[in-house]
C-alpha positions in Angstrom: 23.7 158.6 -62.1 25.8 158.6 -65.2 23.3 160.7 -67.1 23.6 163.5 -64.5 27.4 163.5 -65.0 27.1 163.9 -68.8 24.2 166.4 -68.6 24.6 168.3 -65.3 21.9 170.8 -66.2 19.2 168.1 -65.6 17.0 168.7 -62.6 16.0 166.0 -60.2 12.6 166.0 -61.6 14.0 165.3 -65.1 16.2 162.5 -63.7 13.1 161.0 -62.2 11.3 161.1 -65.5 14.3 159.4 -67.2 14.2 156.7 -64.6 10.4 156.2 -65.2 11.1 156.1 -69.0 13.7 153.4 -68.4 11.2 151.4 -66.4 8.6 151.8 -69.1 11.0 150.8 -72.0 12.3 147.8 -70.1 8.8 146.6 -69.3 7.6 147.1 -72.9 10.8 145.7 -74.5 9.7 142.2 -73.3 6.5 142.5 -75.3 7.6 144.7 -78.3 11.2 144.6 -79.5 12.1 148.3 -79.1 15.8 147.9 -78.3 18.1 145.0 -78.8 18.1 142.7 -75.8 21.9 143.0 -75.8 21.5 146.8 -75.5 18.7 147.1 -72.9 21.1 147.2 -70.0 22.9 150.1 -71.6 19.8 152.2 -72.3 21.2 155.5 -70.8 24.7 155.1 -72.3 23.7 154.0 -75.8 20.3 155.4 -76.4 19.3 158.3 -74.1 22.7 160.0 -74.0 22.8 159.6 -77.8 19.4 161.3 -78.1 20.5 164.1 -75.9 23.8 164.8 -77.6 22.1 167.4 -79.8 21.6 169.5 -76.6 25.3 170.4 -76.5 25.0 172.1 -79.9 21.4 173.2 -80.3 18.8 174.8 -78.1 15.1 174.9 -79.0 13.2 178.0 -78.4 10.2 177.9 -76.0 7.0 176.8 -77.8 8.9 175.3 -80.8 7.1 172.5 -82.4 9.1 169.3 -83.3 7.8 166.4 -85.3 9.5 163.0 -84.7 8.6 160.9 -87.7 9.3 157.2 -87.3 9.8 157.5 -83.5 9.5 153.8 -82.8 9.1 153.6 -79.0 9.9 157.2 -78.5 13.6 156.6 -78.0 14.6 160.0 -79.4 11.5 162.2 -78.9 10.7 161.4 -75.3 14.3 162.1 -74.0 14.3 165.4 -75.9 10.8 166.2 -74.6 12.0 165.6 -71.0 15.1 167.8 -71.6 13.2 170.5 -73.3 9.9 170.7 -71.3 8.8 174.0 -73.0 8.9 172.5 -76.5 6.0 170.7 -78.1 7.0 167.2 -79.4 4.7 165.2 -81.6 5.8 161.6 -82.1 4.4 159.4 -84.9 5.1 155.9 -86.2 3.2 153.7 -88.5 3.6 150.6 -86.2 0.7 150.6 -83.8 2.3 148.5 -81.2 5.2 151.0 -80.9 2.7 153.9 -80.6 1.0 151.9 -77.8 4.3 152.1 -75.8 4.3 155.9 -76.2 0.7 156.2 -75.2 1.3 154.3 -72.0 
């Protein structure tokens, strides 16, 4: 998987979670426009890798609390939450249909 090449510290469990996230986003994208239809096939390259780029420069301490305001469908907060499982992420958005995606 391309994501494992870019982020070799990811465990198999984390990779599985990213694959599940991909499935969720692709399923919901047909109902709620989360990602451009032109970009959906490049979810890992253009969205998840982009979200995880911060991990090369910054490490959150265990139990840190992060607030993702305007999260949309969780495209930034969820990948970071998978990468940093010991950090508490709260994702908020004013669009209810996008929050519905996160809650699923």
